[in-house]
C-alpha positions in Angstrom: 21.5 -10.6 -26.2 19.5 -10.8 -29.4 16.2 -11.2 -27.6 16.9 -8.5 -25.0 15.0 -5.7 -26.8 11.9 -8.0 -26.9 12.2 -8.8 -23.2 12.6 -5.2 -22.3 9.5 -4.3 -24.4 7.5 -7.0 -22.7 8.7 -5.9 -19.2 7.9 -2.3 -19.9 4.4 -3.2 -21.2 3.8 -5.1 -18.0 5.3 -2.4 -15.7 3.0 0.2 -17.4 -0.1 -2.0 -17.8 -2.0 0.2 -15.4 -2.6 2.7 -18.1 -4.7 0.2 -19.9 -6.6 -1.0 -16.9 -10.1 0.1 -16.2 -10.8 0.5 -12.5 -14.5 -0.6 -12.9 -13.4 -3.8 -14.6 -10.8 -4.4 -11.8 -13.5 -3.9 -9.2 -15.8 -6.2 -11.1 -18.9 -5.1 -9.1 -17.3 -6.3 -5.9 -19.1 -3.6 -3.9 -21.4 -4.8 -1.3 -24.0 -3.2 1.0 -23.2 -4.3 4.5 -24.2 -3.1 8.0 -20.6 -2.5 9.2 -19.2 0.7 10.4 -15.8 -0.2 11.8 -12.4 0.2 10.3 -11.4 -2.2 7.4 -7.7 -2.4 6.9 -5.6 -4.2 4.2 -2.0 -3.8 5.1 1.4 -4.8 3.9 0.4 -4.8 0.2 3.6 -5.2 -1.8 3.9 -2.8 -4.7 6.4 -2.1 -7.5 6.4 1.0 -9.6 8.6 3.1 -11.9 9.7 6.6 -11.0 8.5 8.9 -13.8 11.6 11.1 -13.5 14.3 8.4 -14.0 12.4 5.3 -15.0 14.0 3.5 -12.0 11.9 1.2 -9.7 10.5 2.2 -6.4 8.9 -0.4 -4.3 7.6 -1.1 -0.8 4.4 -1.6 1.2 1.0 0.0 1.0 -1.5 0.1 3.9 -5.2 1.0 3.1 -8.0 1.6 5.5 -11.6 2.8 5.2 -14.7 3.1 7.4 -17.7 2.1 5.4 -20.9 4.2 5.4 -23.1 1.7 3.5 -20.8 -0.2 1.0 -17.7 -2.3 1.4 -15.3 -3.3 -1.4 -14.1 -6.9 -1.9 -10.9 -7.2 0.1 -9.0 -8.7 -2.8 -9.9 -5.6 -4.9 -7.8 -3.3 -2.8 -4.4 -4.9 -3.7 -5.6 -4.9 -7.3 -6.3 -1.2 -7.1 -2.8 -0.7 -5.8 -1.4 -2.7 -8.7 -3.4 -0.6 -11.3 -2.0 2.7 -10.1 1.5 1.4 -9.3 1.9 -0.1 -12.8 2.2 3.4 -14.3 5.1 5.9 -14.4 4.6 7.5 -11.0 5.6 9.6 -8.2 4.8 8.2 -4.8 2.7 11.1 -3.7 0.4 10.9 -6.7 0.2 7.1 -6.3 -0.9 7.4 -2.7 -3.6 10.0 -3.6 -4.9 8.0 -6.6 -5.6 4.9 -4.4 -7.3 6.9 -1.7 -9.4 9.0 -4.1 -10.6 5.9 -6.0 -11.8 4.2 -2.9 -13.5 7.4 -1.7 -15.2 7.9 -5.1 -16.3 4.3 -5.5 -17.8 3.5 -2.1 -18.2 6.9 -0.4 -16.9 5.7 3.0 -16.9 7.8 6.1 -13.1 8.0 5.6 -10.2 6.5 3.8 -6.5 6.4 4.7 -3.5 5.2 2.6 0.1 5.0 3.8 2.9 4.0 1.5 6.5 3.3 2.4 9.0 2.7 -0.4 12.6 2.4 -1.3 13.5 4.5 -4.4 16.3 3.2 -6.5 16.7 6.7 -8.0 17.9 7.6 -4.4 19.8 4.4 -3.7 21.8 3.6 -6.8 22.4 7.1 -8.1 22.0 10.7 -7.0 22.4 10.9 -3.2 23.1 7.1 -3.0 21.4 6.6 0.3 20.7 2.8 0.4 18.9 2.7 3.7 16.5 5.5 3.2 12.8 5.2 2.4 9.9 7.5 1.7 6.6 7.5 3.5 3.5 9.2 2.1 0.0 9.4 3.4 -3.5 10.4 2.2 -6.1 10.9 4.8 -9.7 11.7 3.9 -12.9 12.1 5.9 -12.8 10.9 9.5 -9.2 10.0 9.2 -8.3 13.6 8.5 -10.8 15.2 10.9 -10.5 12.8 13.9 -7.0 12.4 15.4 -8.1 9.3 17.4 -9.3 7.4 14.3 -6.1 8.4 12.5 -4.0 7.2 15.4 -5.9 3.9 15.6 -5.2 3.3 11.9 -1.5 4.1 12.3 -1.1 1.9 15.4 -2.9 -1.0 13.7 -0.6 -0.7 10.6 2.4 -1.0 12.9 0.8 -3.9 14.9 2.8 -6.7 13.1 6.2 -5.3 14.1 5.0 -4.7 17.7 3.5 -8.2 17.9 6.8 -9.7 16.5 8.9 -7.9 19.1 6.6 -9.0 21.9 6.5 -12.5 20.6 10.3 -12.6 20.2 10.8 -11.2 23.7 8.4 -13.7 25.2 10.0 -16.6 23.3 13.4 -15.5 24.6 12.1 -15.4 28.1 10.5 -18.8 27.7 13.7 -20.1 26.2 15.7 -18.7 29.2 13.2 -20.4 31.7 13.7 -23.8 29.9 17.5 -23.4 30.0 17.4 -22.7 33.7 15.5 -25.9 34.6 
């Protein structure tokens, strides 16, 4: 117990380290001119943040997409950007916008989309006490906002893993049933 205040201080410094992070340092010039004009997606990025209203955690998955105009960003830099902004006292809506706005400002893509889904402990362990609820926020810029087909392609690709898993599990069940019938 004697060291608990020191551990709490260390934890809070880490959980709010995004205030000290410089986005340009995080990107480290990993911006590249590439002849590529299709969608780039980094999905299922785990994130953890603290609700600025209650100082309780919220956490979940972040999905980011953009369509380059002339520049791409190093793929590993996208989860790092998510970390920079999630390691601040936050609300999910602002967090979603900060990630999208930063990518838009740094590489000027044809469009950028960010979807975040999170469990908020301020809703689960206090207040309304709804343990199975989660919040989904999105920020759509450029072609993702103006073109429904592009937006739907992104949303369907973000959900691809669960669809593939269901198809795989169903197929494996059918294969298993065929083997058992032999």
